Each structure stands twice: as structure tokens, then as C-alpha cells.
C-alpha positions as CSV (number, residue, x, y, z in Angstrom):
1,M,14.1,2.7,-9.2
2,V,12.1,-0.5,-9.3
3,N,9.2,0.2,-6.9
4,L,8.0,-2.7,-5.1
5,I,6.6,-1.0,-1.9
6,S,3.0,-1.4,-2.7
7,D,0.6,-1.9,-5.8
8,T,-0.6,1.7,-5.1
9,V,2.5,3.1,-7.0
10,T,1.1,2.6,-10.3
11,K,0.5,5.2,-12.9
12,P,-2.3,5.3,-15.3
13,T,-1.6,3.8,-18.7
14,K,-2.1,6.1,-21.9
15,E,-5.2,4.1,-22.8
16,M,-6.7,4.7,-19.2
17,L,-5.8,8.3,-19.4
18,D,-7.6,8.5,-22.9
19,F,-10.7,6.8,-21.5
20,M,-10.7,9.1,-18.5
21,M,-10.8,12.1,-20.7
22,S,-13.9,10.6,-22.4
23,A,-16.0,10.6,-19.2
24,N,-19.5,12.4,-19.3
25,V,-19.3,14.3,-16.0
26,G,-21.6,16.4,-13.9
27,D,-22.0,17.1,-10.2
28,D,-21.9,13.8,-8.3
29,V,-23.0,15.3,-5.1
30,F,-26.3,15.8,-6.9
31,K,-25.8,12.3,-8.4
32,N,-25.6,13.9,-11.7
33,D,-22.2,12.5,-13.0
34,E,-23.1,10.0,-15.5
35,S,-19.8,8.1,-15.6
36,T,-19.8,7.8,-11.9
37,N,-23.4,6.5,-11.9
38,A,-22.5,4.0,-14.6
39,L,-19.5,2.8,-12.6
40,E,-21.6,2.2,-9.6
41,V,-24.1,0.2,-11.5
42,K,-21.3,-1.9,-13.3
43,V,-19.6,-2.8,-10.0
44,A,-22.8,-3.6,-8.1
45,R,-23.9,-5.9,-10.9
46,F,-20.4,-7.6,-11.1
47,F,-20.8,-8.7,-7.4
48,D,-24.8,-9.1,-7.8
49,K,-25.4,-6.4,-5.1
50,E,-28.4,-3.9,-5.4
51,A,-26.2,-0.7,-5.3
52,A,-22.7,0.7,-5.0
53,L,-21.3,4.0,-4.2
54,F,-17.9,5.5,-5.2
55,F,-15.3,6.7,-2.5
56,P,-12.1,8.5,-2.6
57,S,-10.5,5.9,-0.6
58,G,-10.8,2.3,0.7
59,T,-10.3,3.6,4.3
60,M,-13.4,5.9,4.0
61,A,-15.4,3.1,2.3
62,N,-14.5,0.6,5.2
63,Q,-15.3,3.4,7.9
64,T,-18.5,4.1,6.2
65,A,-19.4,0.3,6.6
66,I,-18.5,0.3,10.2
67,K,-20.8,3.2,10.9
68,L,-23.6,1.7,8.9
69,H,-23.6,-1.4,11.0
70,T,-22.9,-0.3,14.6
71,E,-23.8,2.1,17.3
72,P,-21.4,3.8,19.7
73,G,-20.3,1.2,22.4
74,D,-20.6,-1.8,20.0
75,Q,-17.9,-4.3,19.1
76,V,-16.4,-5.5,15.9
77,I,-15.0,-8.9,15.5
78,C,-11.9,-8.8,13.1
79,D,-8.4,-10.5,12.9
80,H,-5.5,-8.8,14.7
81,Y,-3.9,-8.1,11.3
82,S,-7.0,-6.4,10.0
83,H,-6.5,-3.2,8.0
84,I,-9.5,-1.5,9.8
85,F,-7.8,-1.9,13.2
86,N,-4.0,-1.4,12.0
87,Y,-4.0,1.0,9.2
88,E,-7.1,3.3,9.4
89,G,-5.9,5.7,11.9
90,G,-8.1,4.4,14.8
91,G,-11.1,5.4,12.8
92,A,-13.4,2.6,14.1
93,S,-13.2,4.2,17.6
94,F,-13.0,7.9,16.4
95,N,-15.9,7.7,13.7
96,S,-18.2,5.1,15.2
97,G,-17.3,4.8,18.9
98,V,-16.8,1.0,18.7
99,S,-14.0,-1.4,19.9
100,C,-12.5,-4.3,18.0
101,K,-12.5,-7.7,19.3
102,L,-9.1,-9.0,18.0
103,V,-8.8,-12.7,16.9
104,K,-5.5,-14.2,16.0
105,G,-6.1,-16.1,12.9
106,D,-4.0,-17.9,10.2
107,R,-2.2,-14.9,8.3
108,G,-5.0,-12.6,8.8
109,R,-7.8,-15.1,8.3
110,I,-10.2,-16.0,11.0
111,S,-12.4,-19.1,11.1
112,A,-16.1,-19.5,11.8
113,T,-15.1,-21.4,15.1
114,Q,-13.1,-18.4,16.2
115,V,-15.9,-16.0,15.4
116,K,-18.4,-18.0,17.3
117,Q,-16.1,-17.9,20.3
118,A,-15.6,-14.2,20.2
119,I,-19.2,-13.2,20.3
120,N,-20.0,-11.5,23.6
121,P,-23.1,-12.8,25.3
122,P,-25.9,-10.4,24.4
123,D,-27.5,-10.3,27.8
124,F,-24.2,-9.6,29.5
125,Y,-24.3,-5.9,29.8
126,H,-20.7,-5.6,31.3
127,S,-19.2,-6.3,27.9
128,P,-19.8,-4.5,24.5
129,K,-22.4,-5.7,22.3
130,T,-21.1,-7.7,19.3
131,R,-22.6,-6.2,16.0
132,L,-20.2,-6.7,13.1
133,V,-17.8,-9.3,11.8
134,S,-15.3,-7.9,9.3
135,L,-13.0,-10.0,7.2
136,E,-10.1,-8.9,4.8
137,N,-9.5,-10.7,1.6
138,T,-6.8,-10.8,0.5
139,T,-5.0,-10.0,3.8
140,N,-2.4,-7.2,3.5
141,K,-0.4,-8.0,6.6
142,G,-1.1,-11.7,6.2
143,G,1.0,-11.6,2.9
144,G,-1.9,-11.7,0.2
145,A,-3.6,-14.9,1.8
146,C,-7.0,-15.7,0.3
147,Y,-10.0,-17.1,2.2
148,E,-11.6,-20.3,1.1
149,L,-15.3,-19.6,0.1
150,Q,-16.4,-22.5,2.2
151,E,-15.1,-20.8,5.3
152,I,-16.8,-17.5,4.4
153,K,-20.1,-19.4,4.0
154,A,-19.6,-20.9,7.4
155,I,-18.9,-17.4,9.0
156,K,-22.1,-16.0,7.3
157,G,-23.9,-19.0,9.0
158,I,-22.8,-17.8,12.5
159,C,-23.6,-14.2,11.6
160,T,-27.0,-15.0,10.5
161,K,-27.6,-17.1,13.6
162,H,-26.5,-14.3,16.0
163,Q,-27.9,-11.5,14.0
164,L,-24.5,-9.9,13.2
165,A,-23.8,-7.8,10.2
166,F,-21.0,-9.1,7.9
167,H,-18.6,-6.7,6.1
168,L,-15.7,-7.6,3.7
169,D,-12.7,-5.3,3.3
170,G,-12.1,-6.5,-0.3
171,A,-9.4,-3.8,-1.1
172,R,-7.4,-6.7,-3.0
173,L,-10.6,-8.9,-3.5
174,W,-9.8,-8.7,-7.3
175,N,-6.5,-10.7,-6.5
176,A,-8.5,-13.3,-4.6
177,L,-11.0,-13.8,-7.4
178,V,-8.3,-14.4,-10.0
179,A,-6.2,-16.6,-7.6
180,K,-9.0,-18.8,-6.5
181,N,-11.1,-18.6,-9.6
182,H,-14.1,-17.5,-7.6
183,D,-17.4,-16.0,-8.8
184,P,-17.7,-12.5,-7.6
185,K,-21.5,-13.1,-7.1
186,D,-20.7,-15.8,-4.5
187,Y,-19.2,-12.8,-2.4
188,G,-22.2,-10.7,-3.0
189,A,-24.5,-13.4,-1.6
190,Q,-22.5,-13.7,1.6
191,F,-21.6,-10.1,2.7
192,D,-23.9,-7.3,3.7
193,T,-21.4,-4.8,2.5
194,I,-18.2,-5.2,0.5
195,S,-15.4,-2.6,-0.1
196,V,-13.4,-2.9,-3.2
197,C,-10.2,-0.7,-4.3
198,F,-9.6,0.3,-7.8
199,S,-6.2,2.0,-7.0
200,K,-4.3,-1.2,-5.9
201,G,-3.9,-4.2,-8.2
202,L,-6.2,-2.7,-11.0
203,G,-4.0,0.3,-11.3
204,A,-6.4,3.1,-11.2
205,P,-5.1,6.4,-9.7
206,I,-7.8,6.6,-7.0
207,G,-10.9,5.3,-5.8
208,S,-13.0,2.6,-3.9
209,A,-16.5,1.5,-3.9
210,L,-18.8,0.3,-1.2
211,L,-21.4,-2.4,-2.3
212,G,-24.7,-3.3,-0.4
213,S,-28.4,-3.1,-0.4
214,K,-30.3,0.0,-1.8
215,T,-31.2,0.8,1.7
216,L,-27.7,0.6,3.1
217,I,-26.2,2.6,0.2
218,E,-28.7,5.4,0.7
219,K,-27.5,5.5,4.3
220,A,-23.9,5.4,3.2
221,L,-24.4,8.4,1.0
222,R,-25.1,10.5,4.1
223,I,-22.1,9.1,5.9
224,R,-19.9,9.8,3.0
225,K,-21.0,13.4,3.1
226,I,-20.4,13.6,6.9
227,L,-17.0,12.3,6.4
228,G,-16.2,14.8,3.6
229,G,-16.3,12.3,0.9
230,G,-18.8,14.1,-1.5
231,M,-17.1,14.9,-4.8
232,R,-18.2,16.8,-7.9
233,Q,-17.1,16.1,-11.5
234,V,-15.5,12.7,-10.3
235,G,-16.4,10.9,-13.5
236,Y,-12.9,11.1,-14.9
237,L,-11.7,9.1,-12.0
238,A,-14.8,6.7,-12.2
239,N,-13.9,6.1,-15.8
240,A,-10.4,5.0,-14.7
241,A,-11.9,2.5,-12.3
242,S,-14.2,1.3,-15.2
243,F,-11.3,1.0,-17.5
244,A,-9.3,-0.9,-14.8
245,M,-12.1,-3.4,-14.3
246,D,-12.3,-4.1,-18.1
247,Y,-8.6,-4.4,-18.9
248,H,-6.5,-4.9,-15.6
249,F,-8.5,-7.5,-13.8
250,E,-7.5,-10.8,-15.7
251,R,-3.8,-9.8,-16.0
252,L,-3.5,-9.9,-12.2
253,A,-2.4,-13.5,-12.7
254,I,0.9,-12.1,-14.0
255,D,1.5,-10.3,-10.8
256,H,0.8,-13.5,-9.0
257,R,3.3,-15.4,-11.0
258,K,6.0,-13.0,-10.7
259,A,5.3,-12.8,-6.8
260,K,5.6,-16.6,-6.7
261,E,9.0,-16.4,-8.5
262,L,10.3,-13.8,-6.0
263,S,9.2,-15.9,-3.2
264,E,11.0,-19.1,-4.6
265,A,14.2,-17.0,-5.1
266,L,14.0,-15.7,-1.5
267,E,13.9,-19.3,-0.2
268,S,17.4,-20.0,-1.2
269,I,19.0,-17.0,0.5
270,K,20.7,-17.6,3.7
271,W,19.8,-14.5,5.5
272,V,16.1,-15.0,4.9
273,H,14.8,-16.9,7.9
274,S,11.5,-17.7,6.2
275,V,9.1,-16.8,3.4
276,E,5.3,-16.7,3.8
277,P,3.3,-18.7,1.4
278,T,2.7,-16.8,-1.6
279,E,-1.0,-16.9,-3.1
280,T,-1.2,-13.5,-4.9
281,N,0.8,-10.4,-5.4
282,I,2.4,-10.0,-1.9
283,V,5.5,-11.6,-0.8
284,I,6.5,-11.3,2.8
285,F,9.7,-12.6,4.1
286,N,11.3,-12.7,7.5
287,I,15.1,-12.0,7.9
288,D,17.7,-13.6,10.4
289,T,18.1,-10.7,12.8
290,V,21.4,-12.0,14.3
291,D,23.4,-10.3,11.6
292,F,21.0,-8.0,9.8
293,S,18.2,-5.5,10.4
294,A,15.3,-4.7,8.2
295,D,16.8,-1.2,7.7
296,H,20.1,-2.8,6.6
297,I,18.3,-5.0,4.0
298,I,16.3,-2.1,2.7
299,S,19.5,0.0,2.2
300,E,21.2,-3.0,0.4
301,F,18.4,-3.3,-2.1
302,K,18.4,0.6,-2.7
303,K,22.1,0.0,-4.0
304,Y,20.5,-2.1,-6.7
305,H,17.8,0.6,-7.3
306,I,15.1,-1.6,-5.7
307,E,12.5,-0.3,-3.1
308,L,10.7,-2.5,-0.7
309,I,9.0,-1.8,2.6
310,A,9.4,-3.2,6.3
311,M,6.2,-4.5,8.0
312,D,8.1,-4.6,11.2
313,S,11.7,-5.0,12.6
314,T,12.0,-8.5,10.9
315,K,9.5,-8.7,8.1
316,L,9.9,-7.2,4.8
317,R,7.4,-7.1,1.7
318,F,7.5,-7.1,-2.0
319,V,4.3,-6.2,-3.9
320,T,4.2,-7.0,-7.6
321,H,1.9,-4.7,-9.8
322,L,0.9,-3.3,-13.2
323,D,4.0,-1.2,-13.6
324,Y,6.6,-4.0,-12.5
325,S,7.7,-4.9,-16.0
326,D,9.3,-8.1,-17.1
327,Q,12.6,-6.2,-17.3
328,D,12.2,-5.0,-13.7
329,H,11.5,-8.6,-12.7
330,N,14.7,-10.2,-14.3
331,H,16.6,-7.4,-12.6
332,V,15.2,-8.1,-9.1
333,L,15.7,-11.8,-9.6
334,E,19.3,-11.3,-10.6
335,T,19.9,-8.9,-7.7
336,L,18.5,-11.7,-5.4
337,K,21.3,-13.9,-6.6
338,N,23.9,-11.2,-5.9
339,M,22.6,-10.4,-2.6
340,A,22.4,-14.1,-1.5
341,S,25.9,-14.2,0.2
342,L,25.6,-10.8,2.1
């Protein structure tokens, strides 16, 4: 099967596995795992943040960030497509006792103007106190859309003026950095905390990191413990993440090119109603539901040994990744031609 469900389906390369086995491990709960400590220093320096903490999942890293910046009863401003609202099991309310002020942005991206309008008056005790603004870059449900750095800086200005914390769910920030040719240190300068994922576009088997000031990361260590995220000889996984940063980062441009070619092929198919603009490795397309359903289209692709996922009843998604070979890509492009006249 050609698996285009997500960029999380990749398997470690032989070279990555070899590097994993070279890890110098210890008990990371006691901060004695040298490979994990080295990764945390490496990723913090990459974004010019003071410190970082390794997590088993991006969800736990995001939930820790929310807990760091809020108190029960507070409110978080985020887009209605946000991963922290849609795909983290209601963790914001369960773990931190906060609500989300949902803003309808552009493909998952909210503007500084929208953020300003969404802030609750601090002296109006009938409404939740606004404490945190959370962005997602790239946007998952928004089809891999990227923020412009200028807009991020404008939102940062609003946060500073209103004394709000600023968090970035950067699960696919690596893709945005490559697509927009942005300096990672510019992101470190804007956000109080940033989560990054190593198991999506970079192809590591597991792991995320939360970046911030030394003070915040010291507090995050306690929250990670409370959430059950303390790990022992985890350096093998930290080495996978470190290898991914070194060898799988710049090649993301290949995934972006293939995604763009899939998007262009979909544009000419009559049962495709529309295709979202494709900036990175996610291709989202909407189907004509008069004659077809998402389930029907998925079953048709399976006949050609291709797997994809439905985002809702009319919206489907391809995600290109490290294990999606040139041969796979040619097969999918040929299949799209064959399926054009369904």
C-alpha cells in the first residue's frame, strides 16, 4: 500500500536506527540521559531559546504549555481548526480547566486584528480571563498553510500589550521553515513556548520537544511528570530526533514538491470540487457530493493500493512524507489519471 494518511506513518531508516543504537543513555527522570540532554540543548539552540524538554508526544507538549500559561477558568484564543481544540481529547479543559475562544481564521491562521477582537475585557468578571494565544504552524486541518512572519510579529505585539502568553503548536514548523525560508531564531524571539514534533515530517519514530525559558521549562518538567511523561533510558529516541534534524530537515522540500504535483493533478478531475492551496506537504481536496461520498472515494483509491484519510464527509487529505518514494508518487499520479472519469 502507498500510505498517504499522514506523515506519521514513516519508519526509521537504517542510518537512523544505527544512530539510535549509539545513544549514551541513562535515567532521564534524573536528567542523567546524556543523549536526551544533548538533544534538548541542540533544539533549544536551533530556535535560540534558553531550554527545551523532550516529550513522548506533541499533545503532551502542547497540554503542558497550556498548563504553564493558564489557571483554571482562564481562556485560550485559538483558531477553530486548532489541533489543541480538535485533536487533543479535550485536554485543555480536562488538564487545565480552561476554555477556548475559537476564531474563524484563514485555513487555520488567525490575524492580529482577530486576536485583538477576541480578548475579553479584563475587568469584566462575567467572562473568562484571556491568558493565552495559541497558533498552529503549519495548520493541519487548514491543509499545511503557513503563517507569514510579519503577522506573527503583529500578534506578538498584541500579546505584549495585553500581557498574554504566546504559544506555538509547531508540530510541522519544520515544513513552514523550509517552505517560507524563515530563520528558526525568529520564531524563538516571538513565542514564549514552542512545541515541535520529530515524528511527522522529520521521520523519527516518536517524540516532541517543548521550548521556552529556563524558568518555564523547569516548571514544565514537573507538569510532564504529573501527566505521566517521565521516561527512563529514552536517549535512543532522542538520538532518532537528533538524526532527523540533521538529515531529514532540508529534504522536506521534496515532500512539498510532490504535494504540489498531487494538487495540480487533482485540479483537473471532474469529481473534485476544489483543492486547497498547497504550500507544504498536506493536500486537502473537496469532492462533489452529488454523486460521491468520501467513503466511496477512499474505497476507490484502495483498489489501487493507495490509502488516504477523510477530514469530514466532503474533505479528503493526502500527506506526503519521507517514505513516499518516487515510484509511489508516479503510481499515485497515474492512478489519478485513471480515476478522473469515475
